[in-house]
C-alpha positions in Angstrom: 0.0 0.0 0.0 2.8 2.4 0.8 4.3 2.0 -2.7 1.0 2.8 -4.4 0.6 6.1 -2.4 4.2 7.0 -3.2 3.7 6.4 -7.0 0.6 8.5 -6.9 2.5 11.4 -5.2 5.2 11.2 -7.9 2.6 11.3 -10.7 1.0 14.4 -9.2 4.4 16.1 -8.8 5.3 15.4 -12.4 1.9 16.7 -13.5 2.5 20.0 -11.6 6.0 20.4 -13.1 4.7 19.7 -16.6 2.0 22.3 -16.1 4.6 24.9 -14.8 6.9 24.1 -17.8 4.0 24.4 -20.2 3.2 27.9 -18.7 6.7 29.3 -18.1 9.0 27.1 -20.1 9.5 29.6 -22.9 10.2 32.4 -20.4 12.8 30.3 -18.7 14.5 29.5 -22.0 14.5 33.2 -22.9 16.1 34.1 -19.6 18.8 31.6 -20.0 19.6 32.7 -23.5 19.6 36.4 -22.3 22.1 35.6 -19.6 24.4 33.8 -22.0 24.2 36.7 -24.5 24.8 39.3 -21.7 27.9 37.4 -20.6 29.1 37.1 -24.2 28.4 40.8 -24.7 30.3 41.8 -21.6 33.3 39.7 -22.6 33.2 41.3 -26.0 33.0 44.8 -24.6 35.9 44.1 -22.2 37.9 42.9 -25.1 37.1 46.0 -27.1 38.0 48.3 -24.2 41.2 46.4 -23.7 42.1 46.9 -27.4 41.3 50.6 -27.2 43.5 50.9 -24.1 46.3 49.2 -25.8 46.0 51.5 -28.9 45.7 54.6 -26.6 48.8 53.5 -24.7 50.7 53.1 -27.9 49.6 56.5 -29.2 50.5 58.1 -25.8 53.9 56.6 -26.0 54.5 58.0 -29.5 53.3 61.5 -28.4 55.6 61.3 -25.4 58.5 60.5 -27.7 57.7 63.6 -29.7 57.7 65.6 -26.5 61.1 64.3 -25.4 62.5 65.1 -28.8 61.6 68.7 -28.5 58.8 68.6 -31.1 56.3 70.4 -28.9 53.8 71.4 -31.5 53.6 67.9 -32.9 53.4 66.4 -29.4 50.6 68.8 -28.6 48.6 67.8 -31.7 49.1 64.1 -30.9 48.0 64.5 -27.3 44.9 66.5 -28.4 43.9 63.8 -30.9 44.4 61.1 -28.3 42.2 63.0 -25.8 39.4 63.1 -28.4 39.4 59.3 -29.0 41.0 57.7 -26.0 39.0 56.1 -23.1 38.1 58.2 -20.1 41.2 57.2 -18.2 43.5 58.4 -21.0 41.5 61.5 -21.8 42.5 63.4 -18.7 46.2 62.6 -18.8 46.3 63.3 -22.5 44.7 66.8 -22.0 47.2 67.6 -19.2 50.1 66.4 -21.4 48.8 68.5 -24.3 48.8 71.6 -22.1 52.3 70.8 -20.9 53.5 70.6 -24.5 51.8 74.0 -25.2 53.5 75.5 -22.2 56.9 74.2 -23.4 56.3 75.8 -26.8 54.8 79.1 -25.4 54.1 80.0 -21.8 51.0 82.1 -22.7 49.6 79.2 -24.8 50.2 76.8 -21.9 48.5 79.1 -19.4 45.4 79.3 -21.7 45.3 75.6 -22.1 45.5 75.0 -18.4 42.8 77.6 -17.8 40.6 75.8 -20.3 41.0 72.6 -18.4 40.2 74.3 -15.1 36.8 75.3 -16.6 36.0 71.9 -18.1 33.2 70.4 -15.9 33.6 67.0 -17.5 36.9 66.5 -15.8 37.4 65.3 -12.3 37.8 68.0 -9.6 41.4 66.8 -8.9 42.3 67.3 -12.6 40.9 70.8 -12.6 42.8 71.7 -9.4 46.0 70.4 -10.9 45.4 72.5 -14.0 44.8 75.7 -11.9 48.0 75.0 -9.9 50.0 74.4 -13.1 48.8 77.7 -14.6 49.7 79.6 -11.4 53.2 78.0 -11.4 53.8 79.1 -15.0 53.0 82.7 -14.0 54.8 82.9 -10.7 57.8 84.7 -12.2 55.9 87.2 -14.3 52.4 87.8 -12.9 51.5 90.0 -10.1 50.9 88.7 -6.5 47.2 89.6 -6.9 46.9 87.4 -10.0 48.7 84.5 -8.4 46.6 84.8 -5.2 43.3 84.8 -7.1 44.4 81.5 -8.8 45.4 79.6 -5.7 43.2 81.0 -2.9 40.4 78.6 -3.7 42.9 75.7 -3.5 44.4 76.9 -0.2 41.1 77.5 1.6 39.7 74.1 0.6 40.9 71.9 3.4 40.2 68.7 1.5 42.1 69.7 -1.7 45.1 67.4 -2.1 47.1 70.2 -3.8 46.6 72.8 -1.1 50.2 72.7 0.2 51.5 72.9 -3.4 49.3 76.0 -3.8 50.8 77.5 -0.6 54.3 76.9 -2.0 53.4 78.8 -5.2 51.9 81.6 -3.1 55.0 81.8 -0.9 57.2 82.1 -4.0 55.0 84.9 -5.3 55.1 86.7 -2.0 58.9 86.4 -1.8 59.2 87.8 -5.3 56.9 90.7 -4.4 59.1 91.6 -1.4 56.6 90.4 1.2 59.1 88.3 3.1 57.0 88.2 6.4 53.9 86.9 4.5 56.1 84.4 2.7 57.4 83.1 6.0 53.8 82.8 7.3 52.7 80.9 4.3 55.7 78.5 4.5 55.0 78.0 8.2 51.5 76.8 7.3 53.1 74.1 5.0 55.4 72.9 7.7 52.6 72.6 10.3 50.3 70.7 7.9 50.4 66.9 8.7 49.5 66.1 5.0 52.5 67.9 3.5 55.0 65.7 1.8 58.7 65.6 2.8 59.7 67.4 -0.3 57.2 70.3 0.3 58.3 70.5 3.9 62.0 70.8 2.9 61.3 73.6 0.4 59.0 75.4 2.8 61.7 75.2 5.6 64.2 76.8 3.1 61.8 79.7 2.5 61.4 80.1 6.2 65.1 80.4 6.7 65.4 82.9 3.9 62.7 85.1 5.4 63.5 84.6 9.1 65.2 88.0 9.3 62.1 89.8 8.1 60.1 88.2 10.9 62.7 88.9 13.6 63.4 92.5 12.6 60.4 94.1 14.4 61.4 92.7 17.8 63.9 95.5 18.4 62.8 99.0 17.2 65.8 100.9 15.9 64.0 104.2 16.3 63.6 103.6 20.0 67.1 102.5 20.8 69.0 105.0 18.5 68.7 108.1 20.8 69.4 106.2 24.0 72.6 104.7 22.6 73.9 107.5 20.4 73.4 110.6 22.7 75.3 109.6 25.9 78.2 107.9 24.2 80.9 110.6 24.2 80.4 114.4 23.8 82.4 116.0 20.9 84.4 118.1 23.5 85.3 115.0 25.4 86.6 113.3 22.2 88.9 116.3 21.5 92.6 115.3 21.9 93.7 116.0 25.5 96.8 118.1 26.1 99.8 116.0 27.1 100.3 115.8 30.8 103.3 117.7 32.1 106.2 115.6 33.0 107.8 115.7 36.5 110.2 118.5 37.1 112.9 116.1 38.2 112.9 114.4 34.8 113.1 117.4 32.5 115.2 120.3 33.6 113.8 122.6 31.0 110.3 122.4 32.6 111.3 123.2 36.2 109.6 126.3 37.6 111.9 129.4 37.8 111.0 129.9 41.5 112.5 126.6 42.5 115.9 127.2 40.9 118.5 129.4 42.7 119.9 131.8 40.2 123.7 131.8 39.9 125.3 135.1 41.1 126.0 137.4 38.3 129.6 138.4 37.8 130.3 142.0 37.5 131.9 143.0 34.2 135.5 144.0 34.2 134.7 147.4 32.8 131.5 149.1 34.0 129.2 150.1 31.3 127.8 153.1 33.1 128.7 155.5 35.9 126.0 154.1 38.1 127.5 150.7 38.1 130.9 152.1 39.5 129.5 154.2 42.3 129.5 152.8 45.8 125.8 153.6 46.3 124.8 151.3 43.4 126.4 148.2 45.0 124.0 145.4 46.0 123.1 144.8 49.7 124.9 141.5 49.6 128.3 143.2 49.2 127.9 145.2 52.5 128.9 142.2 54.5 132.2 141.9 52.8 132.9 145.6 53.3 132.2 145.3 57.1 134.6 142.5 57.4 137.3 144.4 55.6 136.9 147.3 58.0 
């Protein structure tokens, strides 16, 4: 009896499956075929993309060879053509390379090319930031500080911009060129205190800080305040006049002995008086009276 019930259940199950197949069999076959075709299509698309990438890589290598050979105009044309046909990954790098070739040929043309990339909304934000930074770097030796600041301020204020420290470096160079050494020192300090700054950027920023250190330290001592206090009391002009030589002791130089301290030698009377007054007894000096008394 058990086998009979089991066979009946099997027959019922087959009938239900046959009914489901009759109703949905065509749909199931269509789904299977669609999955197979989708897999084949994806494989074909991947193969095609791979082929395009290989062709783009070969074209990029050829354009780079032209660039290294100094054929900037030809390299620019090759990179531009590659950007128009290459996959998305190659398009951005081809456009940047074309702008670099234009800059090597002519600085003004290079700045225009990078400015155009900055305004291209189809490019990634990082590519646009790099283009803006490159244009500012090309102009750092010729443009005004105001122009450079307007190009890099947006990159510096954006805390999430990966190129913000490179933008600070360009601004510091422009400030140094404009004679604003204290501001350049401040900008370079911001690079050294940023944890995301690369070692190369830190090293160059530290060099700028050393160059501009005197401009920051100068205001500590005010020359105008210290000048009168130091210059006035030093030595009066009368004090600096040459002093008369001190007199030497009388015992060392006979010629400088005071006349009152030297006993004059007695004058000898001349053999023949020169006048009548000299021969008269009344004109004799008092010292001779002693000798006369003794003779008497």
